[in-house]
N, C-alpha and C positions, 0 to 999 in steps of 0.2 A: 516450800522453803527447805533449805538444805540442812540446817543443823538440828541434831537430835534434841539438844537441851532446850532450845527456845520454843519448840513446838510441843513440849511435854504438857503445856497448858492448852495447846492446840488452838483451833480456831473458834472455840466456843464463844469468845467475845466478839470476834470479827465477822463471822459469817452467819450471824443469827438470822437475819432476814434479808441477806443480800449475798448472792453467789459471787465467786471470784471472777477474775478477768474474763471478759467475753461471755457473760452469762445471760441467757434469755431462754433457757430450756427448762424441761421438767425437773421436778425435785430429784435429789440424788438417789432416791430409793426406787424410782420407776424408770425402766428402760424406754428408749424411744420406740415408737410404734414401727412396725415393719415397713409401713408405707413411707416413713420418714427417712429410710435408709438412702444414703447418697448414691448417685448414679456413677457409672464408669469406674467401678473398683473391681479388682480381680481377686478371687478367692484362691487359696493355695490348692495344689494338686491333692488328689485323694490320699489320705494318710490312715494308718492303722491306729494312730493316737486319737482318741475321742475326747480327751479331757486334759487340760493343762492348768497348772496352779501357779499363781503369782503372789509373792509375799510383799507386803508394803506396810507402812505405818497406819495407825488408826486415825484417819482424818478424812475430810470431805473429798479431796482429790482421789482417794482410793475408792470411794463410792462412785465417783464419775468414771473411773477406769472400769469398774464392774459394769456400768452401763454400756461402755464400749465393748466389753467382753460379751454382754448379752447380744449386742448387734452382730458381733463376730459369729456367735453361735447360730443366729438366725441365717447368716449367709453361708456358713460352712458345716454346720452340724457339730462342730467341736466346742465343747463346753469350756468356759473360762471361769475359774474360781479365783477371786481376789481375796486372799486371807489377810486380815488386818490385825496387827499387833500394836499395843500401846507404845507410844514413842519412848517411854522410859525403859522399856525392855526390848525394843525393836532390834537394836544392835546385838544385845546379848543373845537373843534367840537366833539371829543369823549366824553369829559367831559359833554358837553351839552346834548348829547344823553343819557349818564348815568343818568344825573339828571332828564331827562324826562321819563326815563325807556322806551326808544323808541325801537321799533323792526325794524327800518329801515335797520340795518345791522345785518347779522348773525354772522360774525367773524370780528376780528380786528387783524392786525399784529402790535402789540404795543411794545413800549420800555420796557426793562426789569424792569426799575424802576416803571413802572405802575402796576406790578404784585401785590404788596402789597395792593394797593388801589383797584384794580379789585377784589381781593379775599376778603378782609375784608369788603368792602362795597357792596358785592353781585352782582357786575357787570359781573363777569366771572363764567362760569360753571366749577365745579370741574371735571377735566379730569383724575383723578388718576386711577379709576377703568378701564376706557376706555383704557388708555395708557398701564397700566400694564397687563391687561387681553389679550390685543392684542400684547404684546411684543414690543410696540412702544418705550417704555422707554429704551429698550436695544439696539436700533438701532443708537442712537446718542451718541456723546462723553459725558462722565460723567459730565464734567465741563459745557457744554452748557445746559444740562438738568437741572443742579442745578441752573444756573444763569438766564436762559431764562424762566424756567417753574416752579420752586419750590417756595413754600411759605407756612409757614415760613421756614427759613433756616434749612436745615437738617431734615425736617419733613416728606419727602417722599410723600408730597401732591403736585400735579401738576396742573397748571392752563393754561399752554401753551405748544405747540409743538415747539421746536427750529427750526426756519425757515430760517432766513437770518443771517448767522454767520459773525462776524467781530472781529478784535482785532488789537491792536497796534503792528506794526512790524517795521523793519528797512530796509533802502536802503543804499547802499554804492557804492563808485567808485572803480570798479574792477581794472581799469588801474593804480590807485594809489597804491592799496594794492598789486598788482602783479608786480610793477616796481622793477627791481633788485636792483637799488641803494637805493630806499626807504626801501625795505626789509632788506638790509644789515645795513642801518643806524638805523632802528628801533630795530633790534636785538642787535646791539652794545649798544644802549641806555637802552633798557628794559630787555634784556636777554632772550627773547623768540620770536617766529616767528610772523611776521605780517600776520594776517588772520582775517576773521570775528570773533569778540569776543565771547567767551563763558561765560565770567563773566562781571559784571559791572566794576570791577577794570580794566580789559583789555580794555573795551570800553573807560574808562576814559583816559588810557594811549594813545590810538589811537587818541582820540579827542585832547589831548595835543600835540601829535607829529605832527599832520597836521594843527595845529594853528600857522600860520606863516604869519601874515599880511604884514611883510616887506620882506618876501622871499617865495612867493607862489610857489607851485608845480602844474604845469599844470593849473595855474590860480586859484587854490583853496587856500584860505587864512585861512579858519577856519575848525575846526575838526568835528563839530556837530551842528545840529539844533534840538531843543526840544520844547515841548509845554510849553508855558508860559501865554497863554491868561487868563485874570482874569475874564472873563465873563462866567457865567454858569459853565461848567465843563471842559473847555479846559486845564488849568494848572493842574487840578486834574487828568485828564486822562494821563498826563505825569508823574507827581510825583508818582502816585500810582504804576506804573510799578516798580520803585525802592523800594518803601515802602513795597509792597507785597513781593518782592524778598529778602528783608532784614529781613523777618520774622515778620513784623509789620502788623497792620490792622487798619481799621477805627473803629471797635467795636468788642466786644465779641459776636460771633454768637449765643451763648446760651442765653445771657441775654440782649444784645444790649447796655450794659454798655460801655461807651467810656473812662472813667477815668482809667488811668493806661494802656490803650490800644493805643489810638491815640497819647498819649504823652509818650509812653514807651521809654526805652533806644534805642531800635532798630529803632523806628520811628525817634528819634533825629538823629541817625547816617544816616538814609536814607535822611532826610531833608538836613543835611550838605552835603551829597554827591550830591544831585540834585543841590544845590547852587554851588558847585564846578564845576559841569558839565557845568553850565551856563557860566563859564568863557571862554569857548571855542566856543561860538556861534557867528554868524555874527552880526554886529551892526544892530540895527533896529528890532530885534526880541524879544523885551521885552514883547510883547503882541501877541505872535505867536501861531497859531493853524495850521490846516491842509493845508490851502492855503499858508501860509507863509513858512512852512517847505518845501513843494514841490517847492516853488519859490526859496528858498535858494539852493536847489539841482540843479534845471533846469538852474539857472543862473550861476552855477559853483562856488558858494561861499563856500559850505560845502562838506566835504568828506563823511559824514554820516548824515542821518536824521531819526527821528522817525515819523511815520504817520500810520493812519489806512490803512489796506489793501484795503479798498474801494477806496483809492486814489492812489494806486500803478499802475493801468493800464496806467495812464498818463506817468509814468516814464519808462514803457516798450514800449512806443510809440515814434518812432523816429520823428514823426511829431510834437510832443510836447516837448520831452526831447532830446536835442542834444547829450547827453551822454548815450542814451538808450542802445547802444550796449555794453557799459562798465558799466552797472548798474547791481548790484547784490542785493540780498535780504537775510535777516536772521531774525530769531525769537528772541524775547527778551532774554537777557542773564541772568545768575544766580547770586544770591547774595552771600555774604560771607560764608553762610552755605550750599550752593548748591541748595537752593530753587529758582525756576524760575517761575514767574507768569507774565502775560501780561494783560493790561486793556481790558475789554470786550467791544465790540460793538455789533451791530446787534439786531435782534428782534425775538420774538416768536409769533405764531398765537394762539389766544384764541377764544373760543365760547362765545358769549354774552348771558346773562341769560334772557333777556327780550323777546326773540322770543319763538314761540310755541315749545313744545316737539318734534314735527315732524321736524321742521327746525333745532333744535339743533342736532337731530340724523342725519339729512342730512349733517350738518356741520362736525360732527364727521366722517361720511362716507368719506367725502372729505379728511379729515386729514389722515384717515387710508390709503386711496389710495395714497395720496401725500407722505406718509412716507415710502412707499416701496422702496427698494434699486434701482430697475430698474427705477422708477420714479425719485428718487433723482439723478441718473446719468443724466437723461434728464434735471433736474433742474440745475445741474452744467453746462451742455453743453449750455443751453440757456443764462447763465450768473448769475444764483443764487449762493450764497455762502453756499453750503451744510454743514450741521452739522452731516451727516451720517458717522459713524465710518468707515465702509467698503469702501465707496466711497472716503473718505479722504485718505485712505491708498492705494488706487489702483494706479498702475503705470500710467494708462491712465490719471487720475486726476493730479498726481504729476508732470508729464512731460508736461502738457498742457500749462502752462505759467511759466515764470522765477520766479514767486513769490509763486506758489502753494505749494511747499514743505515747505516753511517757514509758509505759512498760515495753512497747515495741522498740523504742529508741534504746532503752536500757539493755535489752537482750542482745544488742549488737556491740556492747562495750563492757560486758561483765568480765570479771577477773577473779580468780580463786586463790586461796592460800595453798597449804601443803596437802597433797593426796598420797603421801608416802605412809607406810604402815605406822610410823611413830608420830603421826600428826598430833595426837593427844599430848605427848610429851613436849612438843614444840609450843603448845598453847600456854602451858603453865607459867613459864618465866615471863611471857609477855604481860599477863595480868599482874603478876606479882611486882614486876619492875616498873611498868608504865602507868598503872592505875593511880598510884599516889601522886605522880607528877601531873597527870591530866586533871584530876579533881581537886588537888590540894597544892599543886605547884612545888612539890617536894623533889629536890634533886636537880642536877644539871642534865639537860636533854642529851647532850653528846655523851657524857659519862654513862648515863643510863642505857643508851643504845649500844655503847661499847660493851657494857656488862651483858646485855642481852645477846650480842653477837658471840661473846665468849661462851656463854652457857649453852646456846643453841648449837654452836660448833661442836662442843663436847658431846651433846646428845647425839648428833649425827655421827661422830667418830665412834662413840660407844656402841652404836647400833649398826656400824659398818656401812652407813650410807656414804660417809666420807672415809677415805683411807688415811 
C-alpha cells in the first residue's frame, strides 16, 4: 500500500495467517531453496560491488523482498540487505538521509507521492534510459509505470520501477448476492439482476437494498462500508475512486491548475454521490479506514466494503473472517460515462543519487534482474504484489487467490493523486472542507469544492508550482 499513515498499524490484523496476493510460498523469514530458482534468468556482469542495501518500511512485503535478495545473492554472489524502518518514521528517516546526502542506502522502495520530491531535489537517479533501453518500461502495466515511476506527469521520465502494487478493491457477501429470494426481490425493485456491480449506480442500488437495520438478512443490516477517515489520506482514498470514475480530477495534469478541475461539475456530482453512499454505512464508521471497513465485514454488519487489496487476505482467511467461504471480490466499478479508475496504493523502487557510480550501477543491475518475468513470478509466489503485465494476466496468478482476478483488473486502471513535493499541504484542506459534508451533509457541494479550489490554488502559487 502506498500511504504511510494507513500502514502505521501495518498488516498485523490482515496477514496473520494468510499471505497477500499470489501467496503459496514459504514463510517470509526463509528464502527459497536454490533448487527452486527460476530458469532462464540472466545475472549481471562481474562487479566490484559485493553488497547493496535497500530501505523500505517495516512490513511483510519487505520480508518478501529480502527473500528475493537472498535468491539474487545465490545467483550473483552480491548480498542484498533490506533494511526495514517502522512506517511512522520511514519518511522521516529517508528525508534525513536526503538532507545529509548520505550513501547509507543504495535504493529505497518509496511511496509514489515521494517521486516528485526525489526527482526535483536530486535524491533519485533518473532511470529513464536504463529502463527504456532494457525494455523494463514495457514489462509493467501502463498505469503502474505512470504513477509509481514517472515525473513530471506524462513526461516519459522515470525515477522508479513499479515494485509493490496495490489498489482499492471491493469485497462482498456471496451468500447474500446469490440467495434466490434476495435476487428475486432485487430484480423486482431495480429491474436488473443482483450481481457484483459494474457501475457506481448499481453499487449504490445494492447498498440501498441491503440497508435494513430493522429487517436484517443473515444478520447484515447495512449495504456498504467506505473510507471516511479525515486524517492524512483515508477519506481521500475513498472519494477519489468515485471522482476519477466520474471523469473528474484533482488537477490539470498539463498545468497543475486546480481551478475548474477539482470543482468541476463532474466533481460536484461525484461528491454528491459519495455523500449519498454514506447513507448506507454502519453506525460508527464516520472516521473509517482499512481496519474499520474490514471490521464491518468480519462482524457481519455490511454486505460490501471497500479496502486496499493489501487487507483482503484476512477476508479470505476463515481463522479471521467467519464469512470467508462466502466472500467474493470485485474491482472498482465504472462511472456514468463508462470510465473506471481505482485509487492507487503500493510503491516503486528508486536508486539513490548519493552513492558511487559503481553502486548505482549495481542497484540498476538488481532492478534489471528483479524485473524479469520469471523473477516476477517468484516475487508473486513469495507474497509480493507484482506489477508485471504478463504475470498479472497468467492463469497461475489469477487462480491463486480469490481476489487475484480483481487485483489484476485493478492494476490496469489505478490512478493517483499529487506526487509533487507539497502533496501533504494539498491533503489538509480536502479533509477539513469535505469531511463534514460527506458524513454530516454540512454545506453546499459546489461551494465547498470552490473553496477547496481556491485554497489549493494558493498552496500551489505559494510553493511556485503555479506562477
